[in-house]
DRENFITOR-245629 format. One record per residue (C-alpha): residue in three letters; x, y, z. Coordinates in nm, 3 decimals, padded with zeros to 5 digits. Last residue first. Layout:
// residues N
 res      c1      c2      c3
 ALA       X       Y       Z
...
// end
This chain:
// residues 542
 res      c1      c2      c3
 LEU -01.643  02.679 -00.432
 ILE -01.535  02.895 -00.137
 ASP -01.904  02.953 -00.054
 MET -01.941  02.588  00.046
 GLU -01.735  02.640  00.360
 ILE -01.548  02.316  00.423
 THR -01.573  02.188  00.780
 ASP -01.728  01.839  00.752
 SER -01.581  01.760  00.410
 TRP -01.227  01.854  00.504
 TYR -01.015  02.088  00.294
 LEU -00.689  02.060  00.099
 GLN -00.602  02.331 -00.152
 ASN -00.481  02.246 -00.503
 GLU -00.781  02.424 -00.659
 PHE -01.020  02.204 -00.458
 LEU -00.910  01.884 -00.284
 VAL -01.157  01.738 -00.034
 PRO -01.044  01.511  00.250
 PHE -01.295  01.290  00.434
 ARG -01.540  01.323  00.724
 GLY -01.877  01.160  00.673
 ILE -02.200  01.166  00.474
 ASP -02.252  01.543  00.497
 PHE -01.995  01.610  00.224
 PHE -02.209  01.415 -00.024
 GLU -02.517  01.624  00.048
 GLY -02.317  01.945  00.001
 LEU -02.160  01.817 -00.319
 GLN -02.499  01.738 -00.470
 SER -02.633  02.079 -00.366
 ILE -02.335  02.263 -00.511
 ASP -02.353  02.094 -00.851
 THR -02.182  01.791 -00.999
 PRO -02.052  01.684 -01.341
 PHE -01.828  01.372 -01.361
 TRP -01.450  01.332 -01.363
 GLY -01.320  00.977 -01.324
 THR -01.475  00.741 -01.074
 GLN -01.147  00.624 -00.930
 ASP -00.992  00.281 -00.894
 PRO -00.822  00.024 -00.676
 ILE -01.073 -00.126 -00.622
 ILE -01.327 -00.180 -00.900
 TYR -01.607  00.071 -00.946
 TYR -01.981  00.037 -00.900
 ASP -02.225  00.246 -01.102
 GLU -02.503  00.486 -01.005
 ILE -02.312  00.815 -00.972
 PRO -02.531  01.122 -01.049
 ASP -02.559  01.190 -00.760
 ILE -02.335  01.103 -00.467
 ASP -02.309  00.797 -00.245
 PRO -01.980  00.681 -00.391
 THR -01.983  00.322 -00.521
 PHE -01.715  00.075 -00.418
 VAL -01.594 -00.265 -00.533
 GLY -01.337 -00.521 -00.423
 GLY -01.107 -00.666 -00.686
 ASN -00.773 -00.555 -00.547
 SER -00.786 -00.489 -00.172
 SER -01.061 -00.394  00.070
 ARG -00.971 -00.522  00.418
 VAL -00.594 -00.478  00.370
 GLU -00.619 -00.137  00.209
 GLY -00.744  00.020 -00.113
 TYR -00.769  00.395 -00.153
 ALA -01.069  00.527 -00.344
 ILE -01.045  00.834 -00.567
 ILE -01.369  01.027 -00.621
 ASN -01.357  01.275 -00.912
 SER -01.576  01.584 -00.924
 GLU -01.671  01.841 -01.186
 TYR -01.831  02.174 -01.115
 GLY -02.061  02.420 -01.290
 ASP -02.126  02.438 -01.662
 GLU -01.778  02.444 -01.815
 GLY -01.622  02.280 -01.515
 GLN -01.448  02.417 -01.207
 ARG -01.268  02.153 -01.007
 VAL -01.338  01.911 -00.721
 LEU -01.132  01.610 -00.609
 CYS -01.295  01.394 -00.342
 ILE -01.062  01.172 -00.140
 ASP -01.135  00.817 -00.032
 PRO -01.112  00.579  00.261
 MET -01.379  00.307  00.241
 ALA -01.752  00.287  00.301
 THR -01.738  00.623  00.478
 GLU -01.641  00.665  00.843
 SER -01.322  00.474  00.759
 GLN -01.208  00.206  01.000
 ALA -00.923  00.276  01.240
 ILE -00.550  00.218  01.291
 THR -00.455  00.122  00.935
 ALA -00.163 -00.068  00.780
 ARG -00.156 -00.070  00.398
 GLY  00.196  00.076  00.386
 ASP  00.348 -00.248  00.513
 GLY  00.699 -00.187  00.645
 VAL  00.880  00.145  00.624
 ILE  00.714  00.440  00.458
 LEU  00.837  00.770  00.321
 TYR  00.862  01.134  00.424
 GLN  01.111  01.380  00.277
 GLN  00.879  01.452 -00.018
 GLY  00.631  01.591  00.236
 ILE  00.874  01.878  00.281
 ILE  00.690  02.060  00.003
 ASN  00.358  02.053  00.188
 GLU  00.023  02.102  00.019
 ILE -00.036  01.762 -00.140
 ARG  00.205  01.564  00.077
 ALA -00.060  01.493  00.343
 VAL -00.282  01.320  00.085
 ASP -00.017  01.066 -00.017
 LEU  00.104  01.020  00.340
 ALA -00.244  00.928  00.459
 ALA -00.286  00.697  00.159
 TYR  00.041  00.513  00.227
 LEU -00.040  00.472  00.598
 PRO -00.393  00.339  00.550
 PHE -00.678  00.590  00.588
 GLY -00.938  00.516  00.855
 GLY -01.039  00.867  00.957
 ASN -00.801  00.877  01.255
 LEU -00.521  00.796  01.014
 LEU -00.628  01.092  00.801
 GLN -00.653  01.337  01.090
 ALA -00.317  01.233  01.234
 ILE -00.152  01.258  00.892
 VAL -00.280  01.614  00.856
 SER -00.149  01.720  01.198
 GLY  00.189  01.552  01.161
 MET  00.246  01.703  00.817
 LYS  00.155  02.053  00.937
 VAL  00.384  02.026  01.241
 ALA  00.662  01.883  01.022
 GLY  00.633  02.180  00.787
 SER  00.688  02.426  01.070
 ASN  00.973  02.213  01.204
 VAL  01.170  02.189  00.881
 ILE  01.279  01.831  00.820
 ASP  01.627  01.680  00.815
 GLY  01.664  01.359  00.617
 LEU  01.464  01.057  00.504
 THR  01.167  01.073  00.734
 VAL  00.938  00.801  00.871
 ILE  00.583  00.674  00.836
 GLY  00.521  00.331  00.986
 GLY  00.434 -00.030  00.926
 ILE  00.376 -00.368  01.088
 SER  00.565 -00.340  01.418
 GLY  00.735 -00.637  01.587
 ALA  01.111 -00.609  01.638
 ASP  01.217 -00.582  01.274
 ILE  00.950 -00.320  01.213
 LEU  01.076 -00.111  01.505
 HIS  01.433 -00.140  01.374
 LEU  01.310 -00.020  01.035
 GLY  01.163  00.288  01.199
 GLN  01.491  00.363  01.372
 ASP  01.664  00.354  01.035
 HIS  01.417  00.589  00.866
 SER  01.399  00.851  01.145
 GLN  01.637  01.100  00.985
 CYS  01.473  01.407  01.138
 ALA  01.164  01.359  01.352
 ASN  00.797  01.282  01.301
 LEU  00.823  00.909  01.371
 LEU  00.470  00.802  01.280
 PHE  00.376  00.453  01.398
 ALA  00.200  00.122  01.346
 GLU  00.139 -00.192  01.555
 VAL  00.332 -00.092  01.868
 GLY  00.414 -00.401  02.078
 VAL  00.787 -00.410  01.999
 SER  01.005 -00.708  02.097
 ASP  01.378 -00.769  02.115
 MET  01.468 -00.402  02.140
 THR  01.832 -00.291  02.110
 SER  01.781 -00.180  01.749
 ALA  01.541  00.084  01.884
 ASP  01.836  00.297  01.999
 PHE  01.752  00.525  02.291
 LYS  01.961  00.839  02.341
 GLY  02.018  01.027  02.667
 ASP  01.841  01.119  02.993
 SER  01.555  01.338  02.867
 CYS  01.522  01.132  02.551
 GLN  01.655  01.173  02.197
 PHE  01.561  00.871  01.987
 GLY  01.852  00.684  01.824
 GLU  02.228  00.709  01.779
 ARG  02.208  00.796  01.411
 ASP  01.973  01.085  01.487
 ILE  01.621  01.129  01.615
 HIS  01.464  01.442  01.762
 GLY  01.108  01.513  01.876
 ILE  00.747  01.417  01.813
 TYR  00.669  01.044  01.818
 HIS  00.323  00.910  01.730
 PHE  00.271  00.544  01.827
 PHE -00.036  00.358  01.706
 ASP -00.236  00.046  01.790
 SER -00.085 -00.042  02.125
 GLU  00.085 -00.341  02.288
 THR  00.360 -00.239  02.531
 ALA  00.720 -00.267  02.409
 LEU  00.726  00.080  02.256
 THR  00.589  00.231  02.577
 ASN  00.845  00.046  02.793
 LYS  01.134  00.153  02.570
 LEU  01.022  00.516  02.584
 GLU  00.993  00.509  02.962
 ALA  01.337  00.352  03.000
 THR  01.499  00.605  02.765
 THR  01.339  00.888  02.960
 PHE  01.031  01.055  02.819
 ASP  01.006  01.431  02.802
 TYR  00.628  01.455  02.767
 HIS  00.357  01.190  02.723
 ILE -00.001  01.200  02.593
 SER -00.220  00.887  02.605
 VAL -00.515  00.858  02.365
 ASN -00.778  00.591  02.432
 PHE -01.013  00.568  02.137
 PRO -01.366  00.431  02.100
 LEU -01.490  00.409  01.740
 ARG -01.809  00.548  01.591
 ASN -01.771  00.924  01.551
 HIS -01.391  00.934  01.536
 THR -01.259  01.223  01.746
 GLY -01.001  01.004  01.924
 TYR -00.697  01.156  01.762
 PHE -00.773  01.494  01.612
 GLY -00.738  01.749  01.892
 ASN -00.437  01.572  02.037
 VAL -00.278  01.608  01.694
 SER -00.276  01.987  01.720
 GLU -00.165  02.015  02.081
 LEU  00.127  01.783  02.017
 GLU  00.215  01.962  01.696
 ASP  00.235  02.296  01.873
 GLN  00.429  02.123  02.151
 MET  00.742  02.112  01.936
 GLU  00.954  02.358  02.130
 ALA  00.908  02.148  02.446
 ASP  01.094  01.856  02.287
 ASN  01.032  01.490  02.369
 CYS  00.668  01.471  02.266
 VAL  00.523  01.118  02.287
 VAL  00.175  01.027  02.161
 GLU  00.049  00.675  02.234
 ILE -00.276  00.563  02.070
 GLU -00.479  00.267  02.196
 ILE -00.800  00.180  02.010
 PRO -01.057  00.098  02.279
 ASP -01.158 -00.174  02.235
 PRO -01.044 -00.535  02.252
 ARG -00.738 -00.635  02.049
 PRO -00.764 -00.816  01.719
 THR -00.485 -01.075  01.686
 ARG -00.148 -00.990  01.540
 GLY  00.095 -01.265  01.441
 ILE -00.003 -01.249  01.077
 ARG  00.065 -00.876  01.072
 ASN  00.411 -00.927  01.222
 TYR  00.486 -01.183  00.950
 TYR  00.420 -00.922  00.686
 ALA  00.639 -00.654  00.846
 SER  00.909 -00.918  00.914
 VAL  00.954 -00.955  00.538
 PRO  01.136 -00.621  00.533
 THR  00.970 -00.332  00.348
 THR  01.122 -00.001  00.244
 SER  00.826  00.196  00.112
 ASN  00.854  00.458 -00.158
 ILE  00.585  00.712 -00.237
 ASP  00.551  00.838 -00.595
 THR  00.604  01.201 -00.686
 GLY  00.312  01.355 -00.874
 HIS -00.040  01.428 -00.752
 ILE -00.241  01.110 -00.706
 SER  00.067  00.918 -00.594
 GLN  00.162  00.571 -00.714
 TRP  00.290  00.360 -00.427
 VAL  00.632  00.206 -00.486
 GLN  00.729 -00.094 -00.275
 THR  01.100 -00.156 -00.233
 ILE  01.203 -00.495 -00.099
 THR  01.411 -00.564  00.209
 THR  01.683 -00.795  00.333
 GLN  01.780 -00.674  00.677
 PRO  02.111 -00.509  00.763
 PRO  02.305 -00.688  01.038
 HIS  02.217 -00.617  01.404
 ASP  02.465 -00.804  01.625
 ALA  02.747 -00.748  01.375
 THR  02.671 -00.379  01.395
 ASP  02.435 -00.135  01.228
 SER  02.388  00.151  01.474
 ASP  02.632  00.375  01.290
 SER  02.401  00.367  00.990
 ILE  02.397  00.189  00.658
 PRO  02.064  00.219  00.481
 THR  01.867 -00.107  00.475
 GLU  01.971 -00.381  00.239
 GLN  01.838 -00.537 -00.077
 ASN  01.639 -00.237 -00.195
 GLY  01.922 -00.002 -00.274
 ARG  02.090  00.259 -00.055
 ILE  01.924  00.553  00.111
 PRO  02.100  00.885  00.058
 SER  02.261  01.057  00.357
 ALA  02.094  01.382  00.457
 SER  02.317  01.687  00.469
 ARG  02.368  01.841  00.812
 VAL  02.211  02.108  01.032
 PHE  02.248  02.033  01.404
 ASP  02.045  01.864  01.672
 ALA  01.782  01.788  01.413
 ARG  01.413  01.866  01.392
 THR  01.472  02.182  01.195
 PHE  01.407  02.544  01.294
 SER  01.369  02.754  00.981
 ASP  01.647  02.950  00.813
 ILE  01.782  02.631  00.658
 ALA  01.497  02.597  00.407
 GLU  01.743  02.572  00.117
 VAL  01.776  02.194  00.148
 THR  01.399  02.147  00.129
 GLU  01.356  02.366 -00.177
 LYS  01.645  02.191 -00.354
 THR  01.476  01.857 -00.298
 PRO  01.629  01.598 -00.066
 GLU  01.807  01.319 -00.254
 PRO  01.599  01.051 -00.417
 THR  01.599  00.692 -00.285
 GLU  01.814  00.474 -00.505
 THR  01.717  00.135 -00.638
 LYS  01.986 -00.101 -00.764
 GLU  01.945 -00.452 -00.900
 ASP  01.580 -00.401 -00.983
 ILE  01.355 -00.686 -01.086
 SER  00.992 -00.586 -01.132
 ILE  00.685 -00.722 -00.961
 ILE  00.325 -00.603 -00.999
 ALA  00.171 -00.736 -00.681
 LEU -00.139 -00.954 -00.671
 GLU -00.132 -00.864 -00.298
 ASP -00.150 -01.234 -00.199
 ALA  00.120 -01.308 -00.457
 LEU  00.345 -01.047 -00.296
 PHE  00.283 -01.202  00.046
 PRO  00.357 -01.556 -00.069
 LEU  00.671 -01.432 -00.254
 PHE  00.843 -01.243  00.029
 ASP  01.035 -01.543  00.169
 ILE  01.198 -01.589 -00.173
 THR  01.377 -01.253 -00.144
 GLU  01.674 -01.399  00.047
 ALA  01.746 -01.624 -00.252
 VAL  01.842 -01.324 -00.465
 ALA  01.673 -01.163 -00.764
 ASN  01.639 -00.821 -00.607
 VAL  01.288 -00.685 -00.572
 GLN  01.086 -00.388 -00.690
 THR  00.717 -00.386 -00.608
 GLU  00.441 -00.189 -00.776
 LEU  00.137 -00.046 -00.599
 ARG -00.119  00.187 -00.760
 TRP -00.288 -00.109 -00.942
 ASN -00.490  00.129 -01.159
 PRO -00.762 -00.097 -01.291
 TYR -00.745 -00.160 -01.667
 TYR -01.008  00.042 -01.853
 GLU -00.764  00.231 -02.078
 ASP -00.620 -00.109 -02.170
 ILE -00.946 -00.213 -02.342
 SER -00.884 -00.192 -02.719
 ALA -00.505 -00.203 -02.690
 SER -00.530 -00.538 -02.513
 ASP -00.682 -00.701 -02.821
 VAL -00.905 -00.978 -02.687
 GLU -00.756 -01.319 -02.776
 LEU -00.599 -01.332 -02.430
 TYR -00.945 -01.326 -02.274
 ALA -01.065 -01.620 -02.483
 GLN -00.765 -01.829 -02.378
 VAL -00.811 -01.730 -02.014
 ARG -01.179 -01.824 -02.029
 GLU -01.095 -02.164 -02.177
 HIS -00.835 -02.234 -01.908
 LEU -01.080 -02.132 -01.633
 PRO -01.370 -02.355 -01.733
 ARG -01.658 -02.187 -01.919
 SER -01.982 -02.088 -01.744
 TYR -01.903 -01.715 -01.723
 MET -01.813 -01.703 -02.091
 GLU -02.169 -01.800 -02.190
 GLU -02.315 -01.521 -01.979
 LEU -02.058 -01.272 -02.106
 ASP -02.114 -01.341 -02.476
 PHE -01.797 -01.315 -02.681
 GLU -01.682 -01.054 -02.932
 LEU -01.597 -00.788 -02.674
 LEU -01.577 -00.412 -02.733
 PRO -01.942 -00.345 -02.639
 GLU -01.875 -00.522 -02.303
 ILE -01.582 -00.297 -02.203
 ALA -01.736  00.035 -02.100
 LYS -02.061 -00.087 -01.946
 ARG -01.874 -00.373 -01.781
 ARG -01.609 -00.140 -01.634
 TYR -01.880  00.074 -01.474
 LEU -02.018 -00.228 -01.290
 PRO -02.394 -00.240 -01.233
 LEU -02.374 -00.527 -00.982
 PRO -02.482 -00.876 -01.085
 THR -02.329 -01.050 -00.780
 PRO -02.446 -01.416 -00.807
 GLY -02.283 -01.463 -01.149
 GLU -02.310 -01.270 -01.475
 THR -02.131 -00.978 -01.304
 ARG -01.835 -01.217 -01.276
 VAL -01.760 -01.161 -01.646
 VAL -01.663 -00.795 -01.596
 CYS -01.435 -00.857 -01.298
 ASP -01.283 -01.155 -01.482
 LEU -01.215 -00.923 -01.775
 VAL -01.039 -00.680 -01.539
 PHE -00.816 -00.955 -01.398
 ILE -00.721 -01.108 -01.732
 HIS -00.599 -00.775 -01.868
 LYS -00.434 -00.658 -01.545
 LEU -00.234 -00.979 -01.519
 VAL -00.152 -00.978 -01.892
 ARG -00.029 -00.617 -01.881
 LYS  00.209 -00.679 -01.589
 VAL  00.339 -01.000 -01.750
 THR  00.404 -00.804 -02.071
 ASN  00.575 -00.524 -01.881
 GLU  00.812 -00.768 -01.713
 PHE  00.894 -00.958 -02.034
 GLY  00.959 -00.664 -02.264
 ASP  00.759 -00.388 -02.434
 PRO  00.736 -00.577 -02.764
 GLY  00.588 -00.881 -02.589
 CYS  00.788 -01.170 -02.450
 LEU  00.510 -01.337 -02.249
 SER  00.403 -01.540 -02.552
 TYR  00.058 -01.697 -02.555
 THR  00.009 -02.066 -02.628
 TYR -00.303 -02.276 -02.690
 GLY -00.250 -02.652 -02.690
 SER -00.589 -02.741 -02.538
 GLU -00.424 -02.799 -02.199
 THR -00.327 -02.432 -02.183
 MET  00.014 -02.267 -02.227
 ILE  00.130 -01.922 -02.112
 GLN  00.473 -01.816 -02.235
 PRO  00.831 -01.733 -02.140
 GLU  01.069 -01.895 -02.394
 SER  01.343 -02.138 -02.285
 GLY  01.135 -02.365 -02.066
 SER  01.097 -02.465 -01.703
 ARG  00.762 -02.511 -01.537
 ILE  00.519 -02.296 -01.342
 THR  00.180 -02.455 -01.280
 ALA -00.108 -02.209 -01.309
 GLY -00.384 -02.133 -01.060
 LEU -00.442 -01.824 -01.274
 TYR -00.414 -01.581 -00.979
 TYR -00.115 -01.765 -00.829
 SER  00.069 -01.788 -01.160
 LEU  00.012 -01.417 -01.226
 PRO  00.140 -01.328 -00.877
 THR  00.453 -01.549 -00.926
 VAL  00.534 -01.440 -01.285
 VAL  00.797 -01.177 -01.193
 PHE  00.959 -01.385 -00.918
 ILE  01.000 -01.689 -01.144
 ASP  01.174 -01.477 -01.408
 GLN  01.414 -01.320 -01.158
 LEU  01.491 -01.653 -00.992
 LYS  01.597 -01.821 -01.315
 PRO  01.470 -02.151 -01.451
 PRO  01.355 -02.004 -01.787
 VAL  00.979 -01.945 -01.794
 VAL  00.673 -02.149 -01.887
 ILE  00.339 -02.071 -01.728
 GLU  00.097 -02.363 -01.731
 ILE -00.283 -02.373 -01.737
 GLY -00.509 -02.680 -01.730
 THR -00.664 -02.568 -01.403
 GLU -00.565 -02.857 -01.182
 LEU -00.525 -02.688 -00.845
 GLU -00.216 -02.776 -00.643
 THR -00.289 -02.965 -00.322
 LEU -00.157 -02.861  00.018
 THR -00.246 -03.093  00.306
 ASP  00.036 -03.330  00.207
 PRO  00.288 -03.069  00.320
 ILE  00.542 -02.966  00.052
 GLU  00.912 -03.034  00.113
 LEU  01.170 -02.940 -00.146
 GLU  01.530 -02.993 -00.033
 ASP  01.809 -02.812  00.150
 GLY  01.594 -02.533  00.287
 VAL  01.458 -02.188  00.197
 GLU  01.132 -02.116  00.375
 LEU  00.802 -02.039  00.205
 MET  00.464 -01.950  00.356
 PRO  00.138 -02.082  00.212
 PRO -00.068 -01.858 -00.018
 HIS -00.335 -01.637  00.145
 GLY -00.685 -01.720  00.029
 ARG -00.839 -01.556 -00.276
 LEU -01.217 -01.563 -00.255
 THR -01.240 -01.261 -00.021
 PRO -01.028 -01.056 -00.262
 TYR -01.295 -01.078 -00.534
 SER -01.125 -01.163 -00.865
 ARG -01.178 -01.522 -00.756
 GLU -01.537 -01.459 -00.867
 ALA -01.437 -01.539 -01.228
 SER -01.454 -01.907 -01.132
 THR -01.150 -02.103 -01.015
 THR -01.264 -02.091 -00.655
 LYS -01.124 -02.070 -00.302
 LEU -00.768 -02.006 -00.419
 ALA -00.515 -02.107 -00.151
 SER -00.407 -02.427 -00.328
 SER -00.294 -02.205 -00.616
 PHE  00.020 -02.122 -00.415
 ILE  00.137 -02.477 -00.494
 SER  00.292 -02.351 -00.817
 VAL  00.524 -02.129 -00.611
 ALA  00.677 -02.435 -00.444
 GLU  00.709 -02.631 -00.768
 MET  00.886 -02.342 -00.942
// end
């Protein structure tokens, strides 16, 4: 409790502006030892706010992001509640349970801070302010000048049911096991303002019936077999490569909410976060390594080669390789690069190479920052890459049909090239492809390899309306633009700013407005469940 309470030392302000990600510093790292030791350079903020919870790991884990954001001291007590120095108390045991109450309170306080901060030095026309201000009984200008504990008390007196429809859509929720090995994750989860739930057993879904029945197509496996389910979030899946020298890692499960149905799971070891900290910006150009180890899969190689490096403003260096040996593959993985795209076969023994199998668990150091392992059953090998130095990657759960894999690889390549983070690229790529459900993420799903050509990565949804068309712009947050940032699409009639993560909601548009918007940059457009690209879409299909 004392260690997590010191996280508040990373906040750069206690004003409502701390809802901007740039004013929330990264909390200090934690290590489990024999006794508490806090460096003298770290000083807990005195905000007049306490969070009381029973002295149990699961309860401390759940309130950690809320404690960090409020600059609150966590102390032991029988009933979970927020307390302020004025004697005000607010129970965290709501009718929907402790975890859901903490989740609601974090969103509630956060969105009201975003509204109140518009009275400060950034008076942007925020959509959330226009919607929420008429429902509030306090004056925003007066509230802005109050100390943090008084603002929190006033916020909690606002009926959540009256404004919950305006809460930002967090998109990311994290499931953890209440074990000591999870403590190392807490600074990173607080930094993300993660929604945390305790889950003793999380199962990855079996392959869909449609995927299993697609046995008439060529699959990226040496032979057809049933995919093994992934075990819970405390350990990685058991594979033949797990030995005493390479014990299973402690992981958490991050669940990314999809825009079209099935959520995206990410198996994340703490090494993914530490690997990001250890990375320093490399000089241009962006280095991309593409390896194809099967001649029958060159369709994908030719396709992705046409997308990587076509960014209008960023220099790329794309290297194409065929039929790598184990030594060549190991050398490429060990060399520093921004992205590694593998096309070929993977099984329990590792990557298939021209002279045998290469097991990534044998690597001490990996220089590849992010990757796509477009092969069957690549989950375990992806986790080994994370353990040895990578930040994040897209992998597969079981066997994948080759024709679908080619489509997935091509779409993902275009999205990553356009600045989409891994989770967003996978989200969009799954829209049209049934085998997309077999893909998931290992490591940090926010990893990117390029900057977006637009202000931030987004997708434009278009549908027929009563008097023309309606559009909805969905923005994807990533490391550089996380919770609390703002965006405004450059399209009429939008004039407001929206909180990240968020979407504009449906608004009327016409052909000319859409055409001007599509000319701004290259981004995905979804119309009638078909995926198009803004720079190539034929307007007569609308």
